[in-house]
N, C-alpha and C positions, 0 to 999 in steps of 0.2 A: 593524220597520226601525230604530226609535230605539234599541232594546236592542242590536241588532247594531252600530250605530255607536258606542254607548257602550263595548261590549266591545272594538271595534277601537281606540278611543282609549286604553283602558287598556293594551292590548298595546303600542301605540306608545310610551306613557309608560314602560312597563316596559323596553322595548328601549332607549329613549333613556337611561334611568337606568343600564342595564348598560353601554352604550357609554361614558358619562361616567365610570363606575367604572373601566373599562379604561384610559381616557385618564389618569385620575388616578394609577393604579398604575404605568403605564409612563412617565409623565413627558412624554407627547406633548401638543401644544397642542390645546385644545378647539376652536379655530377651524380647520376643515379647509382653508380657503383659505390660511392661513399655512403649513400643512404642505405644500401643493402649491407655494406660492411658494418654499419652501426645497428643492424637488425631492425631497420625501419623501412616500410614501404609506403610511399606517399600516395595512398588511395584516396581519390577525391570523393567527398561525400556530397549529398544534395544540398547541404547548407553552406558549402564552401569549406575551405580548410582541408585537413587530412585526417585519416583515421589511424591512430597509433596502434602498433602491435600486430599488424597484419603481415606477418613474415611467412611466406609460402613454404619455406624450406625448414621451418622450425616447428617444434611441438608447441601447441597453444598453452599446455599446462606448464611449460617452462619459460613463458614470457616474463619479462621484467621491465621495469622502467629504464629508459636510457639514462646513462650516468650524466652528471653535470657537464662532462666534457664532450658528450655526443653531439652529432649534428642536429639532433632534434631540439636542442635548447635554442629558443628564439634569439634573434639578434637584438641586443639591448638598445642598439642605436635606432632601430626602426620599429620596435614593438614595445608595448607596455604589458603589464601583467594581466590586462583585460583581454588580450588576444585569445581566441578560442583554442589555440594550440599551446597556450602557456601551461607549463608543467611546474609543479611546486618544487622549491628547493628542498634540501634535506630538512632544514629547520621548519619549513612550512608543512612538509609531510609529517613530521613529528607532531606538529600542532593539530593537524586534521586527525591524526591517529588518536591523540588524547581526547579530542572533542568526541569522536565516535565512541571511544572506550568509556568515557565518563558521563556523557550527556545523552547518548543515543542508545547504545547497547543495553544499559540497565532497564530500559523500558520494554524490551523484548529480547531477553538474553539467551538467544539460541546458539550463540558462538561462545566457546570458552577460550578466553585469552589469558594465558598464565601471567601472573604479576610481573615476572621477569622478562616477558616478551617485549621487544622493541619494534619500532616501525621498520627498521632495516632488516630485522630477522624475519618478520612477517612477509616482507617484500620478497625474500628469497624462498621461503617455504610455501607461501600461498600467494603467488603473484597476482592472480585474478581477483582474489578476495581483497588484496591490498588496493588494487585499482578501484574496486567497487567502494571500498571504505573512503578513499580519497574523493571519489565522485559524490557520494551522498553527504559527506561532511563538509564539502566546499560551500562556503557562504554565498558566493556569487551564483545567482540563478543561471546566468549565461554560461559560465564555466561548468557548472554542474550538468547542464543539458548537453554540452559539447562532449564532456567526458563519458557520459552515459551513451551517447551515440557511438563513440568509439568502442565501448564495451559490447554494444549490440552486434557490431560486425564480428568481433572476436567470438562471441557466443554462437553466432550463426555459422561461422566457419567451423568451430569445434563440433557442433552438433550435426551439421549437414554435410560437411566436406570430409572432416577427419573422423567422424563417428566416434568421438571420445566421450568417456564417462569417468569423471573423477570428482572428488569431494570439493576441490578448489573451484571448479566451474559451478557446481551446485550452490556452494555458499555465496559465491559472488552474485549469482542470479537472485537468490533469496534476499541478500542484502539490498540489492536494487529494488526489489518488489516491496520490501518492508518499508523503506523510507522513500518511496517514489513520490514525486510531485507531479507526475504526468497528468493525473485527473484535474489538477488545478491549472495547468499551463497549456493543455491541448484540448481541442474539441473532442477528440476520441483518444482513448487510452489503449495501449497494447499490453496491459498487465495480464489480460486473460491469455494471450498467446505466450507470454513469458512464463506464466504459471504452468501452462501445459508442457513447456519445455522442461521446467523444473520437475514436474511430476514424472515425465519420462526418464529423467536422470535418477529419480528416486527408485523407480521400478527396476532400473538396471542395478542400482546399488543393493536393493533388497534381495534380489534373486529369490523372490517369494516362493516359487514353486519349483520342485526338482524337474529336470528335463525328462522327457519321455525316454523309455528304454532304448529306442532305436536312434536317439540323437547322435550317439558316438559313431554309428555307422554312416548316418547321413552326413555328418560333419566331414567325413573323409572325402566325399564327393562334392559337397557344397559347404565349404568352411563357414560361410556367413550365416548358416542356419543353426549352428550349435557349437559346443565345445569339444575339441578333440580329446582323445584319450591322454595325450601328453600334457594337457593343461591341468594343473592342480591348483586349486584356490586355497591359499593359506588363510587360516582364521586371523582376523585382525587383532591387534593388541587391544588392551582394555581402553586406552585413551582414544585410539582410532575408532573403536566400536561406539564409544559414547559420543564422539564427534559426529559419527554418521547418524546415530539415533536422534541427536538434537536437530540435525538438519532435516531428517525425515519427518519428525514431529512438527517442526516449524513449517514445513511444506504442507502438512495436513491443516494446520491452523490457518495459514494464508489462503489455501485453496478454498476453505470454508467461507472466509470473508469475501473473496473475489466472486465465488459462485453466488453468494446471497446478494451481493451488491450489484454486480453487472449482469448476472443471469446469462452468461455466455458459455460457461463450462460447468461440469459437475464436480462437486467436491470429492476429495479422496475419501474412500471408505475406511472406517476404522478397522484394523486387523489385530489379530492376536500378536503379531510381531511388533506392532506399535505399542501394545500394552506391555509386552516384555521390555521393550526399550524404555518406556516411561518408568517402569518399576526399577530398571537398572540405574536410571539417573537418580531417582528419589532415594534408592537404597545404597547408593555409592558412599563408601566411607569418607571419601574426599569431597563430597558435595559441598557446594557453597550456597550462600543465601540467594545468589543469582539462579542456581539450579532449582532451588525451591520455588522461586518466583516463576520460573519458566514452567515447571510442573503445574503450578496453579493456573497459568495461562492455558495450558493444554487441557486440563480438566474442565475449566470453564467452557472452552470451546466445544469439548465433547458433549457437555450437558446442553449447550445451545443447539448442537446438531440433533440431539434427541428431541428437543423441543420442536425443531423444524420437522422431524419425522412425524411427530404427533399431529402437528398442523396439517401436514400433507396427507396423513391417513384420514383425518376427519374430512378433508376437502374432497378426497377421491373415492373413499369407500362408502358409496351410497347404497350398496346392497344390504349391508347389515346395520342394525340400529346402533347409533353412536352411544358411547358411554357418557354419563353426565360430565360436562367439562370440569366441574369442581374436583372430580377424582384425579384428572390429569394435573390440574393446578396444584393441588395439595401434595401430590407425590413429587412433582418436579420442584416445587418450592422447598420441600423437605430435603431433597438432594442438594439444592443450592445452600440451604442453611448448614447442612453437614459439611459441605466444602468450605464454607466461610469459617466454621468453627475449627477446622483442621489447619487453617492457615496460621503460620507463625506471625506473631505481632511485630517481628523485627525485619520483615522483608523490605527490600528497597522499593521506593515509590509506592507506598501503600495506598496513597490517594488514588492513583490511576488504576491499581488493582481493584480497589473498591468500586471505582467507576465501571470497570468491566463487569463486575458482578451485578451492579445495578442494571446494566444493559441486558444481561441475561435474564434478570428478573422482569424487565420490560417485555422481553420475548415470551417469557412464561405466561404473563398476563394476556398476551395476544393469542394464546391458544383458545381463549373464549371469544374474543372479539378484537379485530385489528384496530389499533388505536386511531388510525387515520381513515377509518371507514365512515362513509356518509349515510349508511343505512340507518333507518329509524331504530332507536334503542328498544322500543316496545312496539312490535307489529300490531296492526289494528285488531287482529284476531286474538291477541293475547291480553288478558287483564292482569291486574296486579296480583290476583289470587293464584294464577297458574304460572307465574314466572319461575324459571328454574332456580335452584338453590343459590347458585353463584350468579348474581344478577349482572347483566351487561353494564349497568351504571357503576356498580362497584368495581368491575373490571377496568373501566376507563379511569376511575379515580386512582386505582393502583398504578396504572400506566402513567398517569400524570405525576404521581409522587416518585415513581422510579426515574422518570426523565428529569425531574427537579433534583433528585439526589445525585444523578450523574453530573449535572451542571454545577452543583455545589462542590463536588470533588474537583471538577475542572477549574472552578474559581479559586481553589486553594493553591493551585500550582503557579509557580513563578513564571512570568512570560519568557524568561531566559531559557526555560526548559522546553518551550514549544518546538524549537528546532529539532529536538530529539524524538518528537512524537512519530510513531509509526502511522502509516496512512489510515489504518482502521480506527484509530482514536478520532481522527478528523471526521470520518464517516459516521461514527457513533454520535459525535457532536451534532452533525447536520441532522441526523435522524431524530435526536431529542428536540432540536429546534422545530423541525417539521411537525412533530407531534404536539408540541406546545402551541404552535401557530394554529394547527387544526382545532385543538380543543378550546382555544381562545375564541374562535369564531364559529364553532359548530352550533348550529341551530337545531334544537330538538326540545320538545316540551318537557322531557325528563332530564334535561341537562342544564345545570346552573352555571352560566358563564360568569356571572358576578363572583361566584365562589372560586372559579378558576383564577380570576384576576386577583383575588385576595390571597390565593395560595402562592402564585408565582406571577410576578409582573414581567411579562415578556419584553416590554419596552426597556425596562431596567436591565434585563439580562442582555439584550442586544447591545445596549450602550456600553456596559462594562466589557463585554466581549470584544467589541470593536476597538475600545481603548487598549485592551491588553494585546490585541493583534498588532496595533501600531508599535507598542513597546517591544513586542517580540521581534518585529522587523528591525528595530534599532539594536536590540541585543544581538541579533544575528549579523549585524554589520552589513545589511543588504544595501547595495548601491543603486539598484534599479527601482524605478517607480512602479514596476509591475511585478514585483516579487510576490510570492505566494501569500505572505502575511498581509501585505497591503491590499491584495485582491480580496482576501477574506474580510478585511476591515471595510472596504467599499461595499462589498456584498451585504455585510451586516447593517451598515448604516442605511442603505437603501431598503433593506428589510424593515428597519425601524420605521421609516417613512411609510412603507406600505401598510404595516400594522396600524399605525396611527390613523391613516386614511380609512382603513376598514372599521376601526372602532368609532371614529367620528361619524362615519356613515351609518353605523348601527345605532349610535346614540340619537341621531337626528331622524331615524326611521326613513332615511332616504337611500337611494341606490348608490352603490359605490362609484366613485368618480372614474372616468375613463382614462385619466392621466394623473400622475402624481407631480407635485411641484418640485421637481428635481432638475429643472433645466439649468439652474445656476450652480449645480454641484460640480466641483473640479474633478471630473472623472477621466480627463484626457481621452485616449483611444479606448479605454476600458468600457465606456458606455455604448460603444458600437457593437458589442457582442450581441448575437441574436437573443440570448436569454435575458439580457438587460432591458431590451425594448419590451419584452413580454412582461417583465416586472413592472415597468413604467405604465403599462396598460392595465395592470391589476390582474394579470394571469397568475393563478395560484400554483401553476406547475413550473414556475421559474426555477426553483432550486433543483428540480429533477433535470431540467434542461442544462443547468450550469454544470452539474456533476455527472451527467450522462448515466444516471442510475435511478432506480425506483426506491426511495426511502421507505415506502410503505410495506416493503417486503423484508423478510429476514434472510 
């Protein structure tokens, strides 16, 4: 027994020594009571460091950043601002808030921030949203990922332990999803799971269906199953109602994108309540140009969902004869034209709003034929005399011009604005590149690749995009060699080499080379990624491997 006690004491001393070592390296106070006094619990995460804000005796919705005098502030003598636990000063927080408000939010304005709102005021009224804003607006990729990891723990506790539903939690999750860089920095993304959490919060806020008649009786015996008679829900004020509707509609748009790109969840269904909320925003006497831009975003995505439904109906309904595709295309294109005509000419960031409309136009054309399909344009049993009115060749040309129009809009944007791009703009960009790549090398007797080269030079596009990505990295003041923009630049330059090799092989009527001459490219550890080796071997699915999604689907 004495030996066992001695061994146990040694283990405890070892564990204590390890914990003190962690405390010293993270700058946390050795006295846990002082940490609790300051509202901070040093929960160790898998990446090292600690997760801010996990206070077991406080409400998540009332969390706020520790003050500059709290024990959470790192020791200047032993830490630099690059520490994962580094929290911004008041002036830095104001800077990040301005970056978000001026460079990021206008590109997807689902949050209304009054002109008089300051960072400190938002920190008090919407603490989780404030943390999310600081995280996504942080220029350092390392600090950004660390702050997001901290927020994930808070969201998990709020949803699973405390069973809370509030607008602050929902807005913070939507902010993270909208400007997430996870698909670029990780092999797998958890955006689908976070999207499902956001959708569940939306359903709680909507209270779409009235409870059954017996719910009040059941609630007396099982309070968790319903609302008791004593609970009366007051109608929200106008500003709160509009805030909720913006969040609900943003959740709809984001769920549509994530559903179409990752294919792991189903998008939210459009409801009459959503239509009422959208009308309330568009008809609000105090609406701003940002509200009008947001309404345009939602209307575009709603049209894109209708396009997806048409494609799904054509692919699954084999029992009834399909209508001519030209009927769908003309109707949907007419809807898009009407939406474009109703758009105010003074909306912010018209270039990217136009790009989004070109992406929807691309989707409309794909109701006839998927742009990346390798099926023959004219089956052997079909002659030129019995081809349907809307020819597949014409469909591909329309897809080509829509993709080119999207890239033209992207080219007109300053690289300094790239930091503010929501994730779906980057995915639209990739999709356009995939389509251009496919149409540039697509071999079919009815397809003129030389005409494609004369319409859009893919090599030139890849060159200026890589250059602008480098400039975006400089504008964002990125310090890491593996930030998102530099990764995109490396990806584009290797793509350029791949396309060159494919064209040279086609021109010489020889088989494509098994390897590309990229051994001397300064790629550091980036070239060790699995998808990079596939690119070097000429595998055409490299971009799907990189982004973990299928760009050939809507």
